[in-house]
C-alpha positions in Angstrom: 46.6 26.0 -210.4 49.5 27.6 -212.3 52.1 29.3 -210.1 51.4 32.7 -211.7 47.7 32.4 -210.8 48.6 31.7 -207.2 50.9 34.7 -207.0 48.3 37.1 -208.5 45.6 35.7 -206.1 47.9 36.1 -203.1 48.9 39.6 -204.1 45.2 40.5 -204.7 44.3 39.4 -201.2 47.1 41.5 -199.7 45.9 44.5 -201.6 42.3 43.9 -200.5 43.4 43.8 -196.8 45.4 47.0 -197.2 42.5 48.7 -199.1 40.0 47.7 -196.5 42.4 49.0 -193.8 42.7 52.3 -195.5 38.9 52.5 -195.9 38.4 51.7 -192.2 41.0 54.3 -191.2 39.2 56.9 -193.3 35.8 56.1 -191.8 37.2 56.2 -188.2 39.1 59.4 -188.7 36.5 61.2 -190.9 39.4 62.2 -193.1 38.8 61.0 -196.7 41.7 62.8 -198.3 43.3 59.5 -199.5 40.1 58.3 -201.2 41.9 58.1 -204.6 44.6 55.8 -203.2 42.0 53.7 -201.6 40.1 53.3 -204.9 43.3 52.6 -206.8 44.5 49.9 -204.4 41.1 48.2 -204.6 40.7 48.4 -208.3 44.3 47.9 -209.6 45.5 45.9 -206.7 42.6 43.7 -205.6 40.3 43.5 -208.6 42.7 43.6 -211.5 45.2 41.2 -209.9 42.3 38.8 -209.2 41.2 39.0 -212.8 44.8 38.3 -214.0 44.9 35.3 -211.7 41.6 34.0 -213.0 42.7 34.4 -216.6 45.9 32.5 -216.0 44.0 29.8 -214.0 41.6 29.3 -216.9 44.4 29.4 -219.6 47.2 27.3 -218.1 49.2 27.2 -221.3 49.3 31.1 -221.3 50.6 30.9 -217.7 53.8 29.1 -218.7 57.2 30.6 -219.4 58.9 33.8 -218.5 56.5 36.4 -219.8 53.8 35.8 -217.2 56.4 36.1 -214.5 57.7 39.4 -216.0 54.1 40.5 -216.2 53.7 39.8 -212.5 56.9 41.6 -211.5 56.4 44.7 -213.6 52.7 45.1 -212.7 53.3 44.6 -209.0 56.2 47.1 -208.9 54.1 49.6 -210.8 51.0 49.3 -208.6 53.0 49.3 -205.3 55.0 52.4 -206.3 52.0 54.2 -207.8 49.6 53.5 -204.9 52.1 54.1 -202.2 53.3 57.4 -203.6 49.7 58.4 -204.4 48.7 57.8 -200.7 51.6 60.0 -199.6 50.8 62.7 -202.3 47.2 62.8 -201.2 48.4 63.0 -197.6 50.2 66.3 -198.4 53.6 65.2 -199.7 53.7 67.0 -203.1 57.2 65.6 -203.8 55.6 62.3 -204.5 54.0 63.4 -207.8 56.9 62.2 -210.0 56.7 58.8 -208.3 53.0 58.6 -208.9 53.6 59.3 -212.6 56.5 56.7 -212.8 54.4 54.1 -211.0 51.5 54.7 -213.4 53.7 54.2 -216.4 55.2 51.0 -215.0 51.7 49.8 -214.2 50.6 50.5 -217.8 53.7 48.6 -219.1 52.5 45.7 -217.0 49.1 45.8 -218.6 50.7 46.0 -222.1 52.7 42.8 -221.2 49.4 41.1 -220.2 47.9 42.2 -223.6 50.8 40.5 -225.3 50.1 37.3 -223.3 46.4 37.4 -224.1 46.8 38.1 -227.9 49.7 35.7 -228.5 48.9 32.4 -230.1 48.0 29.6 -227.6 50.5 26.8 -227.6 49.8 23.3 -226.6 52.0 21.5 -224.1 54.3 20.3 -226.9 55.0 23.8 -228.0 53.1 23.8 -231.3 50.6 26.5 -232.2 47.1 26.4 -230.9 45.7 25.2 -234.2 44.0 21.9 -234.1 42.5 20.0 -236.9 38.7 19.3 -236.7 37.8 16.0 -235.1 36.5 13.4 -237.5 
């Protein structure tokens, strides 16, 4: 499995653990004020990261090079900042609103980087374009 797939899968599991923990805490306390943060950590953290990991695992040539690692770093930074500050905002700390916005923008940039990876031509291991002549 490509390194980037492994990183995204491990991050996804950590987000899942945190998301479930938040859900259990809400259920036990009866306070569901951070429901938005719970949903975002599960969807952007757990589900989307696992989907990124699966894409890279099934497209190993797309997992090579610097861009997938930049994608991982930017996306993770954005999600951590956005979800962490959203949790604090929903808990009553209104000063977190600019951090939620900044984290959202960084997360979006991470998604745009992934779009570049997906739509870029596939290269074979030798570095040529993904075009192959039909078999005879």
